C-alpha positions in Angstrom: 130.0 113.2 133.7 130.9 109.5 133.1 127.9 108.4 135.2 125.6 110.5 133.1 126.9 109.0 129.9 126.5 105.4 131.3 123.0 106.1 132.5 122.0 107.7 129.2 123.5 104.8 127.3 121.7 102.2 129.5 118.4 104.1 129.1 118.8 104.2 125.3 119.7 100.5 125.2 116.6 99.6 127.3 114.4 101.8 125.1 115.6 100.1 122.0 115.3 96.6 123.6 111.7 97.1 124.7 110.6 98.8 121.4 111.7 95.7 119.5 109.1 93.4 121.1 108.0 90.5 119.0 104.6 90.4 120.7 101.7 90.1 118.3 98.2 90.7 119.6 96.4 89.9 116.4 94.2 86.8 116.4 94.2 86.4 112.6 97.1 84.6 111.0 98.1 86.2 107.7 97.7 83.9 104.7 100.8 82.1 103.6 101.6 83.3 100.0 103.0 79.9 99.1 99.7 78.1 99.9 97.8 76.7 97.0 94.1 76.5 97.8 93.5 74.0 95.1 96.8 72.1 94.4 95.0 69.6 92.2 94.0 72.2 89.6 95.8 74.7 87.4 93.9 77.9 87.6 94.2 80.3 84.7 93.0 83.8 83.8 90.9 82.6 80.8 89.3 79.6 82.4 88.7 80.9 86.0 89.6 84.5 86.8 88.3 86.5 83.8 84.7 85.8 84.8 85.4 87.1 88.3 87.1 90.3 86.9 84.3 90.8 84.5 81.6 90.5 87.2 83.3 92.2 90.1 85.9 94.7 88.7 84.9 96.1 85.3 82.2 98.5 86.6 85.2 100.7 87.6 88.3 99.2 86.0 87.3 99.9 82.4 87.8 102.7 79.9 86.8 105.3 80.9 88.0 104.6 84.4 85.3 105.1 87.1 85.1 105.7 90.8 88.8 106.6 91.1 90.1 103.3 89.6 93.8 103.9 88.7 94.0 101.3 85.9 91.8 99.2 83.6 91.4 95.4 83.9 89.7 94.6 80.6 92.1 91.8 79.6 94.9 89.6 80.9 97.7 92.2 80.3 95.8 95.0 82.1 94.8 92.6 85.0 98.5 91.6 85.4 99.2 95.3 85.7 96.7 95.3 88.6 98.4 92.2 90.1 101.7 94.2 90.1 99.8 97.0 91.9 98.7 94.8 94.9 95.4 93.5 93.4 95.7 90.2 95.3 96.4 91.9 98.6 93.4 94.2 98.1 91.1 91.3 97.3 92.3 89.5 100.4 92.0 92.5 102.7 89.6 92.8 105.6 90.5 96.5 106.0 89.7 99.7 104.4 91.5 99.0 101.1 89.4 95.9 100.2 88.4 95.4 96.6 85.8 95.6 95.4 84.8 98.6 97.5 81.3 97.2 98.1 82.9 94.6 100.4 85.0 91.5 100.5 84.4 88.8 98.0 83.3 85.3 99.2 86.3 83.2 100.4 85.6 80.7 97.6 86.1 83.4 95.0 89.2 84.7 96.8 90.6 81.2 96.9 90.3 81.1 93.0 92.4 84.2 92.8 94.9 82.8 95.4 95.1 79.6 93.4 95.8 81.6 90.3 98.6 83.3 92.1 100.0 80.0 93.4 99.9 78.6 89.9 101.9 81.6 88.5 99.2 83.9 87.1 98.9 81.8 84.0 96.8 83.2 81.1 95.6 80.0 79.4 
């Protein structure tokens, strides 16, 4: 009986140990959220981001909402609501949840949004 408990315990410990592997087979390094793509510029919603939102997002994120968009992004306050609902992650995504749904934005456009994030999502 004691041997069964010891063997079961060892097996359980081994299973836990091997399931906690830190191996990462991905070749892509995730972006560092503290990185500022343009540290020499303060990026703001009004000056830099609004034009991107107007061009890329308003066909769905307006009133009435279209294509299943869950919120509007017609102004700064509504866009910040989107930021709080993972807008930046979806714009950066290479996966199925990328925004806009037509495909990933050019990296230079994504960098403007990342710079806005790094600068604290300033409005003006």
